[in-house]
N, CA, C and O atoms as a Tripos MOL2 file, in Angstrom:
@<TRIPOS>MOLECULE
protein
  312   311    78     0     0
PROTEIN
NO_CHARGES

@<TRIPOS>ATOM
      1 N          -4.7820  -64.3240   22.7780 N.3       1 UNK1
      2 CA         -3.2130  -64.3040   22.1060 C.3       1 UNK1
      3 C          -2.9770  -65.5620   21.0310 C.2       1 UNK1
      4 O          -2.8070  -66.6820   21.5120 O.2       1 UNK1
      5 N          -2.9640  -65.3980   19.6460 N.am      2 UNK2
      6 CA         -2.7550  -66.8490   18.7940 C.3       2 UNK2
      7 C          -1.4270  -67.1430   19.5800 C.2       2 UNK2
      8 O          -0.6320  -66.4430   20.2070 O.2       2 UNK2
      9 N          -1.5390  -68.6480   19.2420 N.am      3 UNK3
     10 CA         -0.4260  -69.0530   19.5160 C.3       3 UNK3
     11 C          -0.1450  -70.0900   18.4460 C.2       3 UNK3
     12 O          -1.1410  -70.7670   18.1930 O.2       3 UNK3
     13 N           1.1560  -70.4630   17.6100 N.am      4 UNK4
     14 CA          1.7490  -71.2840   16.6490 C.3       4 UNK4
     15 C           2.6590  -72.4140   17.4990 C.2       4 UNK4
     16 O           3.6650  -72.2700   18.1940 O.2       4 UNK4
     17 N           1.8760  -73.5890   17.1450 N.am      5 UNK5
     18 CA          3.1690  -74.5810   17.6340 C.3       5 UNK5
     19 C           3.5410  -74.7830   16.1430 C.2       5 UNK5
     20 O           2.9160  -74.9670   15.0980 O.2       5 UNK5
     21 N           5.5060  -74.6050   16.7020 N.am      6 UNK6
     22 CA          5.9970  -74.4320   15.9430 C.3       6 UNK6
     23 C           6.9960  -76.7950   16.1130 C.2       6 UNK6
     24 O           7.3650  -77.4010   17.1190 O.2       6 UNK6
     25 N           6.9990  -77.0630   15.1930 N.am      7 UNK7
     26 CA          8.4390  -78.4600   16.3840 C.3       7 UNK7
     27 C           9.3690  -77.8690   16.8740 C.2       7 UNK7
     28 O           9.7120  -76.8000   16.3690 O.2       7 UNK7
     29 N          10.0770  -78.4130   18.0450 N.am      8 UNK8
     30 CA         11.2940  -78.5830   18.5140 C.3       8 UNK8
     31 C          12.5290  -77.6910   17.8380 C.2       8 UNK8
     32 O          13.2130  -76.7280   18.1810 O.2       8 UNK8
     33 N          12.4080  -78.6460   16.5760 N.am      9 UNK9
     34 CA         14.0510  -77.3690   15.7820 C.3       9 UNK9
     35 C          13.8350  -76.1880   16.0130 C.2       9 UNK9
     36 O          14.5430  -75.3560   16.5790 O.2       9 UNK9
     37 N          12.4380  -76.0750   15.3930 N.am     10 UNK10
     38 CA         12.0300  -74.5570   14.8820 C.3      10 UNK10
     39 C          12.2640  -73.4290   16.4400 C.2      10 UNK10
     40 O          12.7640  -72.3130   16.2970 O.2      10 UNK10
     41 N          11.9040  -73.8490   17.5780 N.am     11 UNK11
     42 CA         11.6450  -73.6330   18.5820 C.3      11 UNK11
     43 C          13.4380  -72.9110   19.0160 C.2      11 UNK11
     44 O          13.6240  -71.7350   19.3290 O.2      11 UNK11
     45 N          14.3930  -73.8370   18.9300 N.am     12 UNK12
     46 CA         15.0350  -73.6840   19.2110 C.3      12 UNK12
     47 C          16.2770  -73.2970   18.3690 C.2      12 UNK12
     48 O          17.4470  -73.2400   18.7490 O.2      12 UNK12
     49 N          15.7350  -73.0300   17.0670 N.am     13 UNK13
     50 CA         16.7480  -72.0030   16.2650 C.3      13 UNK13
     51 C          16.0890  -70.5510   17.0920 C.2      13 UNK13
     52 O          16.8570  -70.0360   17.9050 O.2      13 UNK13
     53 N          14.9920  -70.0280   16.9440 N.am     14 UNK14
     54 CA         15.0890  -69.2920   17.3640 C.3      14 UNK14
     55 C          15.6440  -68.6830   18.4310 C.2      14 UNK14
     56 O          16.2340  -67.6100   18.3050 O.2      14 UNK14
     57 N          15.4790  -69.4680   19.9050 N.am     15 UNK15
     58 CA         16.0210  -69.5380   20.9820 C.3      15 UNK15
     59 C          17.6170  -69.6390   21.0420 C.2      15 UNK15
     60 O          18.3840  -69.4400   21.9840 O.2      15 UNK15
     61 N          17.9370  -70.1390   19.2890 N.am     16 UNK16
     62 CA         19.7760  -69.9840   19.6430 C.3      16 UNK16
     63 C          20.2520  -68.2420   18.8570 C.2      16 UNK16
     64 O          21.1660  -67.4760   19.1620 O.2      16 UNK16
     65 N          18.9920  -68.1110   17.6050 N.am     17 UNK17
     66 CA         19.0050  -66.7630   17.1930 C.3      17 UNK17
     67 C          19.0160  -65.0330   18.6200 C.2      17 UNK17
     68 O          19.4450  -63.8830   18.7090 O.2      17 UNK17
     69 N          18.2050  -66.0720   19.4010 N.am     18 UNK18
     70 CA         17.9900  -64.6090   20.1510 C.3      18 UNK18
     71 C          19.0720  -64.5500   20.7190 C.2      18 UNK18
     72 O          19.4330  -63.3860   20.8940 O.2      18 UNK18
     73 N          19.8560  -65.4150   21.1430 N.am     19 UNK19
     74 CA         21.2010  -65.6860   21.9420 C.3      19 UNK19
     75 C          22.3350  -64.8080   21.4660 C.2      19 UNK19
     76 O          23.0270  -64.0130   22.1020 O.2      19 UNK19
     77 N          22.3600  -65.2630   19.7660 N.am     20 UNK20
     78 CA         23.2770  -65.0770   19.3510 C.3      20 UNK20
     79 C          23.2680  -63.4880   19.0060 C.2      20 UNK20
     80 O          24.2370  -62.7730   18.7560 O.2      20 UNK20
     81 N          22.5170  -63.3010   19.0390 N.am     21 UNK21
     82 CA         22.0530  -61.5430   19.0660 C.3      21 UNK21
     83 C          22.1240  -60.3420   20.2760 C.2      21 UNK21
     84 O          22.4210  -59.1540   20.3910 O.2      21 UNK21
     85 N          21.7700  -61.1800   20.8750 N.am     22 UNK22
     86 CA         22.2050  -60.6510   22.4410 C.3      22 UNK22
     87 C          23.0090  -60.5590   22.5750 C.2      22 UNK22
     88 O          23.4110  -59.4240   22.8290 O.2      22 UNK22
     89 N          24.0030  -61.7300   22.5210 N.am     23 UNK23
     90 CA         25.4990  -61.8640   23.0450 C.3      23 UNK23
     91 C          25.9530  -61.2380   21.9550 C.2      23 UNK23
     92 O          26.8390  -60.4600   22.3120 O.2      23 UNK23
     93 N          25.7400  -61.1860   20.5370 N.am     24 UNK24
     94 CA         26.5460  -59.2450   19.3970 C.3      24 UNK24
     95 C          26.8560  -58.9440   19.6490 C.2      24 UNK24
     96 O          28.0590  -58.6930   19.5840 O.2      24 UNK24
     97 N          25.2410  -58.3150   20.8380 N.am     25 UNK25
     98 CA         25.3100  -56.8710   20.7250 C.3      25 UNK25
     99 C          25.8940  -56.4680   22.0060 C.2      25 UNK25
    100 O          26.4340  -55.3680   22.1180 O.2      25 UNK25
    101 N          25.8080  -57.3930   23.0930 N.am     26 UNK26
    102 CA         26.8630  -57.1130   23.3520 C.3      26 UNK26
    103 C          27.9340  -57.2580   23.1470 C.2      26 UNK26
    104 O          28.4420  -56.1520   23.3320 O.2      26 UNK26
    105 N          28.9120  -58.1560   22.7750 N.am     27 UNK27
    106 CA         30.0610  -57.7550   22.3640 C.3      27 UNK27
    107 C          30.7410  -56.9120   21.5700 C.2      27 UNK27
    108 O          31.9150  -56.8080   21.2150 O.2      27 UNK27
    109 N          29.5110  -56.2030   21.3260 N.am     28 UNK28
    110 CA         30.4600  -55.4340   20.0620 C.3      28 UNK28
    111 C          30.5580  -53.8790   20.5470 C.2      28 UNK28
    112 O          31.2390  -53.0570   19.9330 O.2      28 UNK28
    113 N          29.4310  -53.4100   22.2950 N.am     29 UNK29
    114 CA         29.5690  -52.5430   22.6810 C.3      29 UNK29
    115 C          30.6990  -52.8280   24.1470 C.2      29 UNK29
    116 O          30.7110  -53.9220   24.7120 O.2      29 UNK29
    117 N          31.6750  -51.5440   24.6420 N.am     30 UNK30
    118 CA         32.0700  -51.7880   26.1960 C.3      30 UNK30
    119 C          30.8640  -52.5080   26.9540 C.2      30 UNK30
    120 O          29.6430  -52.6640   26.9340 O.2      30 UNK30
    121 N          32.2540  -52.9050   27.7610 N.am     31 UNK31
    122 CA         31.6330  -53.5760   28.8290 C.3      31 UNK31
    123 C          30.5170  -53.4840   29.8630 C.2      31 UNK31
    124 O          29.7410  -54.2530   30.4310 O.2      31 UNK31
    125 N          30.8750  -51.8430   29.8370 N.am     32 UNK32
    126 CA         29.6420  -50.4290   30.6230 C.3      32 UNK32
    127 C          29.0960  -50.1530   29.6450 C.2      32 UNK32
    128 O          28.0000  -50.5650   30.0270 O.2      32 UNK32
    129 N          28.9460  -49.8790   28.8950 N.am     33 UNK33
    130 CA         27.6470  -49.6270   28.1530 C.3      33 UNK33
    131 C          26.7130  -50.3400   27.9690 C.2      33 UNK33
    132 O          25.6020  -49.8110   28.0160 O.2      33 UNK33
    133 N          26.7840  -51.3900   27.7710 N.am     34 UNK34
    134 CA         25.3590  -52.1650   27.7770 C.3      34 UNK34
    135 C          25.1250  -53.5370   28.6400 C.2      34 UNK34
    136 O          26.0280  -54.3740   28.6430 O.2      34 UNK34
    137 N          23.5950  -53.8350   29.5700 N.am     35 UNK35
    138 CA         24.4320  -54.8860   29.9580 C.3      35 UNK35
    139 C          22.6190  -55.4030   29.9610 C.2      35 UNK35
    140 O          21.5510  -54.8270   29.7540 O.2      35 UNK35
    141 N          22.9910  -56.6100   30.2720 N.am     36 UNK36
    142 CA         21.9260  -57.5580   29.2830 C.3      36 UNK36
    143 C          20.1610  -57.7870   30.3630 C.2      36 UNK36
    144 O          20.2240  -58.3930   31.4330 O.2      36 UNK36
    145 N          19.1150  -57.3570   29.9810 N.am     37 UNK37
    146 CA         18.4260  -57.6790   30.8580 C.3      37 UNK37
    147 C          17.9330  -59.0210   31.3740 C.2      37 UNK37
    148 O          17.0210  -59.5870   30.7710 O.2      37 UNK37
    149 N          18.4790  -59.5580   32.4500 N.am     38 UNK38
    150 CA         17.8850  -61.0460   32.1470 C.3      38 UNK38
    151 C          16.9520  -61.6140   32.9110 C.2      38 UNK38
    152 O          16.8580  -62.7180   33.4470 O.2      38 UNK38
    153 N          15.9880  -60.2510   32.8480 N.am     39 UNK39
    154 CA         14.1220  -60.3350   33.4280 C.3      39 UNK39
    155 C          14.1150  -60.8600   31.6470 C.2      39 UNK39
    156 O          14.1940  -61.9590   31.0980 O.2      39 UNK39
    157 N          14.0200  -59.8920   31.3080 N.am     40 UNK40
    158 CA         13.5520  -59.9630   30.4680 C.3      40 UNK40
    159 C          13.8080  -61.5270   29.8190 C.2      40 UNK40
    160 O          13.0540  -62.4800   30.0150 O.2      40 UNK40
    161 N          14.8710  -61.5490   29.1210 N.am     41 UNK41
    162 CA         16.0410  -62.6260   28.6200 C.3      41 UNK41
    163 C          14.6870  -63.9240   28.7510 C.2      41 UNK41
    164 O          13.7770  -64.2100   27.9720 O.2      41 UNK41
    165 N          15.0690  -64.4660   30.0580 N.am     42 UNK42
    166 CA         14.3330  -65.3560   30.5060 C.3      42 UNK42
    167 C          13.0560  -65.3460   30.5340 C.2      42 UNK42
    168 O          12.5900  -66.4570   30.7840 O.2      42 UNK42
    169 N          11.9160  -64.1180   30.2990 N.am     43 UNK43
    170 CA         10.9540  -64.3750   29.7580 C.3      43 UNK43
    171 C          10.7980  -64.5430   28.0380 C.2      43 UNK43
    172 O          10.1700  -65.3980   27.4140 O.2      43 UNK43
    173 N          11.3000  -63.8380   27.7290 N.am     44 UNK44
    174 CA         11.4140  -64.0330   26.5380 C.3      44 UNK44
    175 C          11.8140  -66.0880   26.2040 C.2      44 UNK44
    176 O          11.1270  -66.7360   25.4140 O.2      44 UNK44
    177 N          12.3330  -66.3610   26.5510 N.am     45 UNK45
    178 CA         13.6740  -67.8480   26.5090 C.3      45 UNK45
    179 C          12.3340  -68.9120   27.2480 C.2      45 UNK45
    180 O          12.6990  -70.0870   27.2150 O.2      45 UNK45
    181 N          10.9980  -68.7520   27.8440 N.am     46 UNK46
    182 CA         10.3010  -69.1480   28.2280 C.3      46 UNK46
    183 C           8.9010  -69.1880   27.5080 C.2      46 UNK46
    184 O           8.0500  -70.0750   27.5770 O.2      46 UNK46
    185 N           8.8790  -68.2940   26.9710 N.am     47 UNK47
    186 CA          7.4130  -67.8810   25.8510 C.3      47 UNK47
    187 C           7.6150  -68.2850   24.6740 C.2      47 UNK47
    188 O           6.7370  -68.2580   23.8120 O.2      47 UNK47
    189 N           9.4530  -68.9500   24.3770 N.am     48 UNK48
    190 CA          9.6580  -69.7900   23.3550 C.3      48 UNK48
    191 C           9.1450  -71.3180   23.4740 C.2      48 UNK48
    192 O           8.2590  -71.9850   22.9400 O.2      48 UNK48
    193 N          10.4380  -71.5940   24.7200 N.am     49 UNK49
    194 CA         10.3530  -72.9760   25.4420 C.3      49 UNK49
    195 C           8.5100  -73.3220   25.2300 C.2      49 UNK49
    196 O           8.0540  -74.3100   24.6540 O.2      49 UNK49
    197 N           7.8330  -72.3850   25.7690 N.am     50 UNK50
    198 CA          6.2760  -72.5650   25.7520 C.3      50 UNK50
    199 C           5.2010  -72.6030   24.8430 C.2      50 UNK50
    200 O           4.0020  -72.3650   24.9800 O.2      50 UNK50
    201 N           6.3090  -73.1680   23.3020 N.am     51 UNK51
    202 CA          6.1260  -72.7410   21.9110 C.3      51 UNK51
    203 C           4.7140  -71.4020   22.0840 C.2      51 UNK51
    204 O           3.5430  -71.7750   22.0180 O.2      51 UNK51
    205 N           4.9720  -70.2920   22.2440 N.am     52 UNK52
    206 CA          4.2160  -69.0240   22.1180 C.3      52 UNK52
    207 C           4.7070  -68.0290   21.6940 C.2      52 UNK52
    208 O           5.0870  -67.0170   22.2840 O.2      52 UNK52
    209 N           4.7110  -68.4190   20.1750 N.am     53 UNK53
    210 CA          5.6640  -68.0080   18.7640 C.3      53 UNK53
    211 C           5.0220  -67.5560   18.6390 C.2      53 UNK53
    212 O           4.0370  -67.7330   19.3560 O.2      53 UNK53
    213 N           5.0110  -66.5450   17.5920 N.am     54 UNK54
    214 CA          3.7620  -65.9740   16.0350 C.3      54 UNK54
    215 C           5.2010  -66.4450   15.1290 C.2      54 UNK54
    216 O           6.3350  -66.1400   15.4980 O.2      54 UNK54
    217 N           4.9320  -67.1470   14.0310 N.am     55 UNK55
    218 CA          6.1800  -67.1250   13.3630 C.3      55 UNK55
    219 C           5.8340  -65.9640   11.9740 C.2      55 UNK55
    220 O           5.3520  -66.3740   10.9180 O.2      55 UNK55
    221 N           6.1440  -64.6460   12.1920 N.am     56 UNK56
    222 CA          5.7450  -63.8450   11.0490 C.3      56 UNK56
    223 C           6.0940  -64.5170    9.9310 C.2      56 UNK56
    224 O           7.2430  -64.9570    9.9670 O.2      56 UNK56
    225 N           5.6200  -64.6870    9.1760 N.am     57 UNK57
    226 CA          5.7230  -64.0610    7.1180 C.3      57 UNK57
    227 C           6.4130  -63.2720    6.6640 C.2      57 UNK57
    228 O           6.6760  -62.1270    7.0320 O.2      57 UNK57
    229 N           6.8760  -64.0860    5.4970 N.am     58 UNK58
    230 CA          8.1080  -62.7830    4.5300 C.3      58 UNK58
    231 C           7.7230  -60.8170    4.5790 C.2      58 UNK58
    232 O           7.0710  -60.9310    3.5420 O.2      58 UNK58
    233 N           7.6520  -59.8860    4.7740 N.am     59 UNK59
    234 CA          7.3940  -58.8470    4.7450 C.3      59 UNK59
    235 C           6.4550  -58.4630    6.0520 C.2      59 UNK59
    236 O           5.8760  -57.3770    6.0700 O.2      59 UNK59
    237 N           6.3510  -59.2490    6.9690 N.am     60 UNK60
    238 CA          5.2740  -58.8140    7.7520 C.3      60 UNK60
    239 C           5.2860  -57.2530    8.3800 C.2      60 UNK60
    240 O           4.3220  -56.4970    8.5030 O.2      60 UNK60
    241 N           6.6050  -57.0340    8.7120 N.am     61 UNK61
    242 CA          6.9460  -56.2040    9.8820 C.3      61 UNK61
    243 C           6.1080  -54.8460    8.7320 C.2      61 UNK61
    244 O           5.2050  -54.0990    9.1090 O.2      61 UNK61
    245 N           6.6470  -54.8550    7.5280 N.am     62 UNK62
    246 CA          6.7730  -54.2820    6.4940 C.3      62 UNK62
    247 C           5.1550  -53.3710    5.9330 C.2      62 UNK62
    248 O           4.8610  -52.4840    5.1330 O.2      62 UNK62
    249 N           4.2110  -54.5600    7.2700 N.am     63 UNK63
    250 CA          3.0500  -54.3510    6.4500 C.3      63 UNK63
    251 C           2.4480  -52.6230    6.2110 C.2      63 UNK63
    252 O           2.0570  -51.9280    5.2740 O.2      63 UNK63
    253 N           2.6550  -52.4970    7.6180 N.am     64 UNK64
    254 CA          1.8900  -50.8400    8.5700 C.3      64 UNK64
    255 C           3.2580  -50.3740    8.2700 C.2      64 UNK64
    256 O           3.8770  -50.8380    9.2280 O.2      64 UNK64
    257 N           4.1740  -49.7070    7.4930 N.am     65 UNK65
    258 CA          5.1230  -49.2870    7.5730 C.3      65 UNK65
    259 C           4.6840  -47.8260    7.4270 C.2      65 UNK65
    260 O           3.6000  -48.2150    6.9920 O.2      65 UNK65
    261 N           4.5770  -46.7110    7.4050 N.am     66 UNK66
    262 CA          4.4670  -45.2810    6.8700 C.3      66 UNK66
    263 C           5.1660  -45.1120    5.6680 C.2      66 UNK66
    264 O           6.1840  -45.6970    6.0390 O.2      66 UNK66
    265 N           5.4940  -44.6780    4.1980 N.am     67 UNK67
    266 CA          5.3980  -44.1970    3.0400 C.3      67 UNK67
    267 C           6.1630  -43.7380    3.3820 C.2      67 UNK67
    268 O           6.3480  -43.7740    4.5980 O.2      67 UNK67
    269 N           7.5060  -42.6930    2.1440 N.am     68 UNK68
    270 CA          8.2400  -42.0850    2.5430 C.3      68 UNK68
    271 C           8.1280  -41.1400    2.5870 C.2      68 UNK68
    272 O           9.0310  -40.3220    2.7620 O.2      68 UNK68
    273 N           6.1190  -40.7540    2.3360 N.am     69 UNK69
    274 CA          5.8240  -39.5040    2.7380 C.3      69 UNK69
    275 C           5.0390  -39.1480    3.7590 C.2      69 UNK69
    276 O           4.5680  -38.0620    4.0960 O.2      69 UNK69
    277 N           4.9810  -40.0620    4.1330 N.am     70 UNK70
    278 CA          4.1190  -40.3580    5.3660 C.3      70 UNK70
    279 C           5.2530  -39.2350    6.7260 C.2      70 UNK70
    280 O           5.2160  -38.1720    7.3460 O.2      70 UNK70
    281 N           6.2180  -40.5900    6.4870 N.am     71 UNK71
    282 CA          7.5960  -39.8650    7.1100 C.3      71 UNK71
    283 C           7.5990  -38.8440    7.0240 C.2      71 UNK71
    284 O           7.1980  -38.1420    7.9520 O.2      71 UNK71
    285 N           7.9200  -38.4800    6.2090 N.am     72 UNK72
    286 CA          8.4620  -36.7200    5.8440 C.3      72 UNK72
    287 C           7.8110  -35.7500    6.6500 C.2      72 UNK72
    288 O           8.3390  -35.0670    7.5270 O.2      72 UNK72
    289 N           5.6430  -35.7330    5.9870 N.am     73 UNK73
    290 CA          4.6280  -35.2340    7.0760 C.3      73 UNK73
    291 C           4.9550  -34.9780    8.4760 C.2      73 UNK73
    292 O           5.0430  -33.8870    9.0390 O.2      73 UNK73
    293 N           5.1540  -36.3760    9.0420 N.am     74 UNK74
    294 CA          5.4690  -36.9640   10.2860 C.3      74 UNK74
    295 C           6.2280  -35.2860   11.3490 C.2      74 UNK74
    296 O           5.8990  -34.3730   12.1050 O.2      74 UNK74
    297 N           7.5610  -35.9890   10.5070 N.am     75 UNK75
    298 CA          8.7990  -34.8700   11.5270 C.3      75 UNK75
    299 C           8.7770  -33.8510   10.8080 C.2      75 UNK75
    300 O           9.6460  -33.0650   11.1860 O.2      75 UNK75
    301 N           7.8630  -33.2600    9.4450 N.am     76 UNK76
    302 CA          7.1980  -31.9600    9.7410 C.3      76 UNK76
    303 C           6.6630  -31.5420   10.6800 C.2      76 UNK76
    304 O           7.1620  -30.5050   11.1170 O.2      76 UNK76
    305 N           5.8010  -31.9350   11.2110 N.am     77 UNK77
    306 CA          4.8610  -31.9470   12.3910 C.3      77 UNK77
    307 C           5.1010  -31.8900   13.5370 C.2      77 UNK77
    308 O           4.4030  -31.4320   14.4410 O.2      77 UNK77
    309 N           6.4790  -32.5250   13.5900 N.am     78 UNK78
    310 CA          6.5250  -32.3060   15.2900 C.3      78 UNK78
    311 C           7.8750  -31.0890   15.3400 C.2      78 UNK78
    312 O           8.2560  -30.6330   16.4180 O.2      78 UNK78
@<TRIPOS>BOND
     1     1     2 1
     2     2     3 1
     3     3     4 2
     4     3     5 am
     5     5     6 1
     6     6     7 1
     7     7     8 2
     8     7     9 am
     9     9    10 1
    10    10    11 1
    11    11    12 2
    12    11    13 am
    13    13    14 1
    14    14    15 1
    15    15    16 2
    16    15    17 am
    17    17    18 1
    18    18    19 1
    19    19    20 2
    20    19    21 am
    21    21    22 1
    22    22    23 1
    23    23    24 2
    24    23    25 am
    25    25    26 1
    26    26    27 1
    27    27    28 2
    28    27    29 am
    29    29    30 1
    30    30    31 1
    31    31    32 2
    32    31    33 am
    33    33    34 1
    34    34    35 1
    35    35    36 2
    36    35    37 am
    37    37    38 1
    38    38    39 1
    39    39    40 2
    40    39    41 am
    41    41    42 1
    42    42    43 1
    43    43    44 2
    44    43    45 am
    45    45    46 1
    46    46    47 1
    47    47    48 2
    48    47    49 am
    49    49    50 1
    50    50    51 1
    51    51    52 2
    52    51    53 am
    53    53    54 1
    54    54    55 1
    55    55    56 2
    56    55    57 am
    57    57    58 1
    58    58    59 1
    59    59    60 2
    60    59    61 am
    61    61    62 1
    62    62    63 1
    63    63    64 2
    64    63    65 am
    65    65    66 1
    66    66    67 1
    67    67    68 2
    68    67    69 am
    69    69    70 1
    70    70    71 1
    71    71    72 2
    72    71    73 am
    73    73    74 1
    74    74    75 1
    75    75    76 2
    76    75    77 am
    77    77    78 1
    78    78    79 1
    79    79    80 2
    80    79    81 am
    81    81    82 1
    82    82    83 1
    83    83    84 2
    84    83    85 am
    85    85    86 1
    86    86    87 1
    87    87    88 2
    88    87    89 am
    89    89    90 1
    90    90    91 1
    91    91    92 2
    92    91    93 am
    93    93    94 1
    94    94    95 1
    95    95    96 2
    96    95    97 am
    97    97    98 1
    98    98    99 1
    99    99   100 2
   100    99   101 am
   101   101   102 1
   102   102   103 1
   103   103   104 2
   104   103   105 am
   105   105   106 1
   106   106   107 1
   107   107   108 2
   108   107   109 am
   109   109   110 1
   110   110   111 1
   111   111   112 2
   112   111   113 am
   113   113   114 1
   114   114   115 1
   115   115   116 2
   116   115   117 am
   117   117   118 1
   118   118   119 1
   119   119   120 2
   120   119   121 am
   121   121   122 1
   122   122   123 1
   123   123   124 2
   124   123   125 am
   125   125   126 1
   126   126   127 1
   127   127   128 2
   128   127   129 am
   129   129   130 1
   130   130   131 1
   131   131   132 2
   132   131   133 am
   133   133   134 1
   134   134   135 1
   135   135   136 2
   136   135   137 am
   137   137   138 1
   138   138   139 1
   139   139   140 2
   140   139   141 am
   141   141   142 1
   142   142   143 1
   143   143   144 2
   144   143   145 am
   145   145   146 1
   146   146   147 1
   147   147   148 2
   148   147   149 am
   149   149   150 1
   150   150   151 1
   151   151   152 2
   152   151   153 am
   153   153   154 1
   154   154   155 1
   155   155   156 2
   156   155   157 am
   157   157   158 1
   158   158   159 1
   159   159   160 2
   160   159   161 am
   161   161   162 1
   162   162   163 1
   163   163   164 2
   164   163   165 am
   165   165   166 1
   166   166   167 1
   167   167   168 2
   168   167   169 am
   169   169   170 1
   170   170   171 1
   171   171   172 2
   172   171   173 am
   173   173   174 1
   174   174   175 1
   175   175   176 2
   176   175   177 am
   177   177   178 1
   178   178   179 1
   179   179   180 2
   180   179   181 am
   181   181   182 1
   182   182   183 1
   183   183   184 2
   184   183   185 am
   185   185   186 1
   186   186   187 1
   187   187   188 2
   188   187   189 am
   189   189   190 1
   190   190   191 1
   191   191   192 2
   192   191   193 am
   193   193   194 1
   194   194   195 1
   195   195   196 2
   196   195   197 am
   197   197   198 1
   198   198   199 1
   199   199   200 2
   200   199   201 am
   201   201   202 1
   202   202   203 1
   203   203   204 2
   204   203   205 am
   205   205   206 1
   206   206   207 1
   207   207   208 2
   208   207   209 am
   209   209   210 1
   210   210   211 1
   211   211   212 2
   212   211   213 am
   213   213   214 1
   214   214   215 1
   215   215   216 2
   216   215   217 am
   217   217   218 1
   218   218   219 1
   219   219   220 2
   220   219   221 am
   221   221   222 1
   222   222   223 1
   223   223   224 2
   224   223   225 am
   225   225   226 1
   226   226   227 1
   227   227   228 2
   228   227   229 am
   229   229   230 1
   230   230   231 1
   231   231   232 2
   232   231   233 am
   233   233   234 1
   234   234   235 1
   235   235   236 2
   236   235   237 am
   237   237   238 1
   238   238   239 1
   239   239   240 2
   240   239   241 am
   241   241   242 1
   242   242   243 1
   243   243   244 2
   244   243   245 am
   245   245   246 1
   246   246   247 1
   247   247   248 2
   248   247   249 am
   249   249   250 1
   250   250   251 1
   251   251   252 2
   252   251   253 am
   253   253   254 1
   254   254   255 1
   255   255   256 2
   256   255   257 am
   257   257   258 1
   258   258   259 1
   259   259   260 2
   260   259   261 am
   261   261   262 1
   262   262   263 1
   263   263   264 2
   264   263   265 am
   265   265   266 1
   266   266   267 1
   267   267   268 2
   268   267   269 am
   269   269   270 1
   270   270   271 1
   271   271   272 2
   272   271   273 am
   273   273   274 1
   274   274   275 1
   275   275   276 2
   276   275   277 am
   277   277   278 1
   278   278   279 1
   279   279   280 2
   280   279   281 am
   281   281   282 1
   282   282   283 1
   283   283   284 2
   284   283   285 am
   285   285   286 1
   286   286   287 1
   287   287   288 2
   288   287   289 am
   289   289   290 1
   290   290   291 1
   291   291   292 2
   292   291   293 am
   293   293   294 1
   294   294   295 1
   295   295   296 2
   296   295   297 am
   297   297   298 1
   298   298   299 1
   299   299   300 2
   300   299   301 am
   301   301   302 1
   302   302   303 1
   303   303   304 2
   304   303   305 am
   305   305   306 1
   306   306   307 1
   307   307   308 2
   308   307   309 am
   309   309   310 1
   310   310   311 1
   311   311   312 2
@<TRIPOS>SUBSTRUCTURE
     1 UNK1         2 RESIDUE 1 A UNK
     2 UNK2         6 RESIDUE 1 A UNK
     3 UNK3        10 RESIDUE 1 A UNK
     4 UNK4        14 RESIDUE 1 A UNK
     5 UNK5        18 RESIDUE 1 A UNK
     6 UNK6        22 RESIDUE 1 A UNK
     7 UNK7        26 RESIDUE 1 A UNK
     8 UNK8        30 RESIDUE 1 A UNK
     9 UNK9        34 RESIDUE 1 A UNK
    10 UNK10       38 RESIDUE 1 A UNK
    11 UNK11       42 RESIDUE 1 A UNK
    12 UNK12       46 RESIDUE 1 A UNK
    13 UNK13       50 RESIDUE 1 A UNK
    14 UNK14       54 RESIDUE 1 A UNK
    15 UNK15       58 RESIDUE 1 A UNK
    16 UNK16       62 RESIDUE 1 A UNK
    17 UNK17       66 RESIDUE 1 A UNK
    18 UNK18       70 RESIDUE 1 A UNK
    19 UNK19       74 RESIDUE 1 A UNK
    20 UNK20       78 RESIDUE 1 A UNK
    21 UNK21       82 RESIDUE 1 A UNK
    22 UNK22       86 RESIDUE 1 A UNK
    23 UNK23       90 RESIDUE 1 A UNK
    24 UNK24       94 RESIDUE 1 A UNK
    25 UNK25       98 RESIDUE 1 A UNK
    26 UNK26      102 RESIDUE 1 A UNK
    27 UNK27      106 RESIDUE 1 A UNK
    28 UNK28      110 RESIDUE 1 A UNK
    29 UNK29      114 RESIDUE 1 A UNK
    30 UNK30      118 RESIDUE 1 A UNK
    31 UNK31      122 RESIDUE 1 A UNK
    32 UNK32      126 RESIDUE 1 A UNK
    33 UNK33      130 RESIDUE 1 A UNK
    34 UNK34      134 RESIDUE 1 A UNK
    35 UNK35      138 RESIDUE 1 A UNK
    36 UNK36      142 RESIDUE 1 A UNK
    37 UNK37      146 RESIDUE 1 A UNK
    38 UNK38      150 RESIDUE 1 A UNK
    39 UNK39      154 RESIDUE 1 A UNK
    40 UNK40      158 RESIDUE 1 A UNK
    41 UNK41      162 RESIDUE 1 A UNK
    42 UNK42      166 RESIDUE 1 A UNK
    43 UNK43      170 RESIDUE 1 A UNK
    44 UNK44      174 RESIDUE 1 A UNK
    45 UNK45      178 RESIDUE 1 A UNK
    46 UNK46      182 RESIDUE 1 A UNK
    47 UNK47      186 RESIDUE 1 A UNK
    48 UNK48      190 RESIDUE 1 A UNK
    49 UNK49      194 RESIDUE 1 A UNK
    50 UNK50      198 RESIDUE 1 A UNK
    51 UNK51      202 RESIDUE 1 A UNK
    52 UNK52      206 RESIDUE 1 A UNK
    53 UNK53      210 RESIDUE 1 A UNK
    54 UNK54      214 RESIDUE 1 A UNK
    55 UNK55      218 RESIDUE 1 A UNK
    56 UNK56      222 RESIDUE 1 A UNK
    57 UNK57      226 RESIDUE 1 A UNK
    58 UNK58      230 RESIDUE 1 A UNK
    59 UNK59      234 RESIDUE 1 A UNK
    60 UNK60      238 RESIDUE 1 A UNK
    61 UNK61      242 RESIDUE 1 A UNK
    62 UNK62      246 RESIDUE 1 A UNK
    63 UNK63      250 RESIDUE 1 A UNK
    64 UNK64      254 RESIDUE 1 A UNK
    65 UNK65      258 RESIDUE 1 A UNK
    66 UNK66      262 RESIDUE 1 A UNK
    67 UNK67      266 RESIDUE 1 A UNK
    68 UNK68      270 RESIDUE 1 A UNK
    69 UNK69      274 RESIDUE 1 A UNK
    70 UNK70      278 RESIDUE 1 A UNK
    71 UNK71      282 RESIDUE 1 A UNK
    72 UNK72      286 RESIDUE 1 A UNK
    73 UNK73      290 RESIDUE 1 A UNK
    74 UNK74      294 RESIDUE 1 A UNK
    75 UNK75      298 RESIDUE 1 A UNK
    76 UNK76      302 RESIDUE 1 A UNK
    77 UNK77      306 RESIDUE 1 A UNK
    78 UNK78      310 RESIDUE 1 A UNK
């Protein structure tokens, strides 16, 4: 596993972003509609605190995304 060590402000900003996203997602739903997976959240926070994060560059998530034609072919074949 590749580990990138970042300064504490980066780790804290990632932790805050994760928390705000989780809190925003929960707040947007009715109380009975969604429940936070506390085990997964705790594990994610431990990884962040242990600096076991990889900071993806801009556009890294779209590198391997299929084209619109490939997506259409996939849907058509299913």
